[in-house]
C-alpha positions in Angstrom: -21.5 11.4 -2.6 -17.7 12.1 -2.8 -15.7 9.0 -3.4 -12.0 8.2 -2.8 -10.4 5.1 -4.4 -7.9 3.5 -2.0 -5.5 0.7 -2.9 -4.1 -2.0 -0.5 -0.6 -2.7 0.4 1.5 -5.8 1.1 -0.2 -8.5 3.2 -3.5 -8.5 1.2 -2.2 -11.0 -1.3 -4.0 -14.4 -1.7 -3.7 -17.2 -4.3 -6.5 -16.7 -6.8 -7.0 -13.0 -6.4 -8.2 -11.3 -9.5 -9.0 -14.5 -11.4 -12.8 -14.0 -11.4 -12.3 -10.5 -12.7 -10.1 -11.7 -15.5 -12.6 -14.4 -16.4 -15.5 -11.9 -16.4 -13.8 -8.9 -18.0 -11.4 -9.0 -21.0 -10.1 -5.6 -20.0 -9.1 -7.1 -16.6 -7.4 -10.1 -18.3 -5.5 -7.6 -20.4 -4.0 -6.1 -17.3 -2.5 -9.4 -16.1 -1.2 -10.0 -19.7 0.4 -6.6 -19.7 2.1 -7.2 -16.4 3.3 -10.6 -17.5 4.9 -9.1 -20.6 6.4 -6.2 -18.7 8.2 -8.5 -16.2 9.1 -11.2 -18.8 7.4 -13.9 -16.8 3.9 -15.3 -16.1 3.3 -13.7 -12.8 -0.5 -14.3 -13.4 0.2 -18.1 -13.1 1.8 -17.6 -9.7 -1.1 -15.4 -8.6 -3.7 -17.8 -9.6 -2.1 -21.3 -9.3 1.1 -20.8 -7.3 2.0 -21.2 -3.7 1.4 -18.4 -1.2 5.1 -18.5 0.1 6.4 -17.5 -3.4 3.6 -15.0 -4.0 4.4 -13.4 -0.6 8.0 -12.7 -1.6 8.2 -8.9 -1.7 9.3 -8.7 -5.4 6.3 -10.8 -6.4 3.6 -9.5 -4.0 4.1 -5.9 -5.0 3.5 -6.1 -8.7 0.8 -8.9 -8.1 -1.3 -6.7 -5.9 -1.0 -3.8 -8.3 -2.1 -6.0 -11.2 -5.1 -7.1 -9.2 -6.1 -3.5 -8.3 -5.7 -2.4 -11.9 -7.8 -5.4 -13.1 -10.6 -4.1 -10.8 -10.2 -0.6 -12.1 -10.6 -1.8 -15.7 -13.6 -3.9 -14.7 -15.2 -0.8 -13.1 -14.5 1.2 -16.3 -16.1 -1.5 -18.4 -19.3 -1.0 -16.3 -19.1 2.8 -16.7 -17.5 3.7 -13.4 -14.4 5.7 -14.0 -12.3 8.3 -12.3 -14.7 11.1 -13.2 -16.7 9.8 -10.1 -13.6 10.1 -7.9 -12.3 13.0 -5.8 -9.0 11.4 -4.6 -6.8 8.3 -4.9 -4.6 7.0 -2.2 -2.7 3.8 -1.4 -1.1 2.1 1.5 2.6 1.8 0.9 3.0 -0.1 -2.4 -0.7 0.8 -3.0 0.4 4.3 -3.7 1.9 3.0 -7.0 -1.4 1.3 -7.8 -3.2 4.6 -7.1 -0.9 6.4 -9.5 -1.3 3.8 -12.2 -5.1 4.1 -11.8 -4.8 7.9 -12.1 -2.6 7.6 -15.2 0.7 8.9 -13.8 2.4 5.7 -14.7 1.6 3.1 -17.3 0.8 -0.4 -16.0 3.9 -1.8 -17.5 6.1 0.8 -15.9 4.4 0.4 -12.6 5.0 -3.4 -12.7 8.7 -2.9 -13.4 9.0 -0.2 -10.7 7.4 -2.4 -8.1 9.6 -5.3 -9.0 12.6 -3.0 -8.5 11.1 -1.7 -5.3 10.5 -5.1 -3.9 14.0 -6.4 -4.7 15.6 -3.2 -3.4 13.7 -3.3 -0.1 14.5 -7.0 0.4 18.2 -6.5 -0.3 18.6 -3.3 1.8 18.9 -5.2 5.1 20.2 -8.8 5.6 17.5 -11.2 6.5 17.2 -11.5 10.3 18.7 -8.1 11.2 15.6 -6.1 10.9 12.0 -6.5 12.1 8.6 -4.9 12.3 5.9 -5.1 15.0 2.3 -4.1 15.3 1.3 -2.2 18.5 -2.4 -2.3 19.3 -4.2 -0.1 21.8 -1.8 2.8 22.0 -2.1 6.2 20.2 0.5 7.4 17.7 2.3 9.8 20.0 2.7 7.2 22.7 4.1 4.6 20.2 6.5 7.3 18.8 7.8 7.9 22.4 8.1 4.1 22.9 10.1 3.7 19.7 12.5 6.5 20.6 13.1 5.0 24.0 13.7 1.5 22.5 16.2 2.7 19.9 19.2 2.9 22.2 21.5 3.9 19.4 19.8 1.6 16.9 17.0 2.3 14.4 13.4 2.0 15.8 10.7 4.2 14.2 7.0 4.3 13.7 6.6 3.0 10.1 2.8 2.9 9.8 0.1 5.0 11.4 -2.7 2.7 10.4 -5.7 3.7 12.6 -6.4 5.3 16.0 -5.2 2.3 17.9 -2.9 0.4 15.5 0.7 1.5 14.7 3.6 -0.4 13.4 7.2 0.0 14.4 10.2 -0.9 12.3 14.0 -1.1 12.6 16.8 -3.2 14.0 15.4 -6.5 15.4 16.7 -6.0 19.0 15.3 -2.5 19.1 11.9 -3.5 17.8 11.8 -6.3 20.4 12.6 -3.7 23.1 9.8 -1.5 21.7 7.3 -4.4 22.1 8.2 -4.8 25.8 8.0 -1.1 26.4 4.7 -0.8 24.6 3.2 -3.5 26.8 4.5 -1.7 29.9 2.8 1.5 28.5 -0.6 -0.3 28.3 -0.7 -1.7 24.8 -3.3 -4.4 24.3 -0.9 -6.3 22.1 2.6 -5.8 20.7 3.4 -8.6 18.2 6.3 -9.1 15.8 5.2 -9.3 12.2 6.1 -12.1 9.8 7.9 -9.8 7.3 11.3 -10.3 5.6 12.6 -6.7 6.0 12.1 -3.6 8.2 10.1 -1.4 5.8 9.6 2.3 6.1 12.5 3.2 8.3 16.0 4.6 8.0 17.4 1.1 7.3 15.7 1.3 3.9 18.0 4.1 2.7 19.8 1.9 0.1 16.4 1.0 -1.4 15.5 4.7 -1.5 18.6 5.4 -3.6 17.7 2.6 -6.0 14.1 3.9 -6.4 15.4 7.4 -7.0 17.3 6.0 -10.0 14.4 3.9 -11.2 11.9 6.8 -11.0 14.2 9.1 -12.9 14.0 6.8 -16.0 10.2 6.5 -16.1 7.7 8.8 -17.8 5.3 10.5 -15.3 2.2 12.4 -16.0 0.0 14.5 -13.7 -2.6 12.2 -12.1 -6.2 12.6 -13.4 -7.3 13.1 -9.8 -5.1 14.2 -6.9 -3.1 11.6 -4.9 -3.2 11.8 -1.2 0.4 10.8 -0.5 1.5 8.6 2.4 4.4 10.9 3.5 2.5 14.2 3.6 -1.1 13.0 4.1 -2.5 15.6 1.7 -3.3 15.9 -2.0 -0.5 16.4 -4.6 -0.7 16.5 -8.4 2.7 17.7 -9.5 4.8 14.8 -11.0 8.0 16.3 -9.7 6.6 16.4 -6.1 5.1 12.9 -6.5 8.5 11.5 -7.5 10.2 13.1 -4.5 7.5 11.8 -2.1 7.7 8.2 -3.5 11.5 8.3 -2.8 10.8 9.6 0.7 8.1 7.0 1.3 10.7 4.1 1.2 12.2 5.3 4.5 9.3 7.4 5.7 6.0 6.8 7.5 2.8 5.5 5.9 0.5 8.2 7.5 -2.7 6.3 6.7 -4.9 7.5 9.6 -4.0 11.1 8.9 -4.6 10.6 5.1 -8.1 9.2 5.7 -8.9 12.0 8.2 -7.7 14.6 5.7 -9.9 13.2 2.9 -12.9 13.1 5.3 -12.4 16.7 6.1 -12.4 17.5 2.4 -15.8 15.9 2.1 -15.1 12.3 1.1 -18.1 10.2 2.3 -17.3 6.9 0.6 -14.0 5.0 0.4 -13.8 2.2 -2.2 -10.9 -0.3 -1.6 -9.8 -1.4 -5.0 -8.2 -4.9 -5.4 -7.4 -7.6 -2.9 -8.7 -7.9 0.6 -10.6 -5.7 3.0 -7.9 -4.5 5.5 -8.1 -0.8 4.5 -11.9 -0.9 4.8 -11.6 -2.0 8.4 -9.1 0.7 9.2 -11.3 3.3 7.5 -14.3 2.3 9.6 -12.2 3.0 12.7 -10.9 6.3 11.4 -13.8 8.0 9.7 -16.8 6.4 11.4 -19.4 8.4 9.4 -18.0 7.5 6.0 -18.9 4.4 4.1 -16.4 1.9 2.8 -16.6 -1.1 0.4 -14.2 -3.5 -1.1 -14.0 -3.9 -4.9 -12.3 -7.1 -5.8 -14.8 -9.5 -7.5 -17.4 -9.3 -10.2 -20.0 -9.4 -7.5 -18.4 -6.3 -5.9 -18.5 -4.5 -9.2 -22.3 -5.2 -9.5 -22.8 -3.9 -5.9 -20.8 -0.8 -6.8 -23.1 -0.2 -9.9 -26.1 -0.5 -7.6 -24.6 2.0 -5.2 
């Protein structure tokens, strides 16, 4: 069995995530303590006892989801399941940073600070209300790409996420994204719905955030990952820290090529995908992309026990 560890992106956050892991595993609790110290605030208190609106703020959700994923990694390691069992790591958008922390490219503290910077930079890049994102269901990637190009009309409208065979996300100026929704429905989409996000991620409007991330990444120590990263932008494995840094910068304005990434890993022989951290969204996508591969979510002590049995 060839395993890939995959890490969720924004939207998977819930109040209470990771608490059971921290209670069951001192190494998992240590992750939350390290993130709290790195950020100079008790983010763990917000994660476990706060309100979902505050947790969902981009600058909070990003380091919080990474902390939860790394807590699961430390719990797995406690039970004797480490990266020696893994062929690749990959993450959906911010999950790419979780993947790199798991693979040892960044320290947990540096990853938390990078994600706080990334969240703030992405939020500040476009004034609230000017940008938007929408999910298009029931059309393939090429058709949605054509729809986005037609909808732009001089504004920004791009495919931001290629999630699975029939789910793609467009991002850009609000009016252009609204036009894309109408055109997608005309083209036969089952649904085209605006998403409740605070900024238009993964499109050209995020250029100011990309500049800030370039500066932040220059100041952080990076090591080669213990196992290759399948990067969002190129949808293939990379291990060179210089290349990884460049791809992380490109990722801010570029596509999350999740479908192609999963397909690439399956072709390389991956037969099991373990979603590490909060939620099960990636597992659902993977079942629609690589139908013959297995997938499981690892986010609770019960999940850890099931993984041991597997």
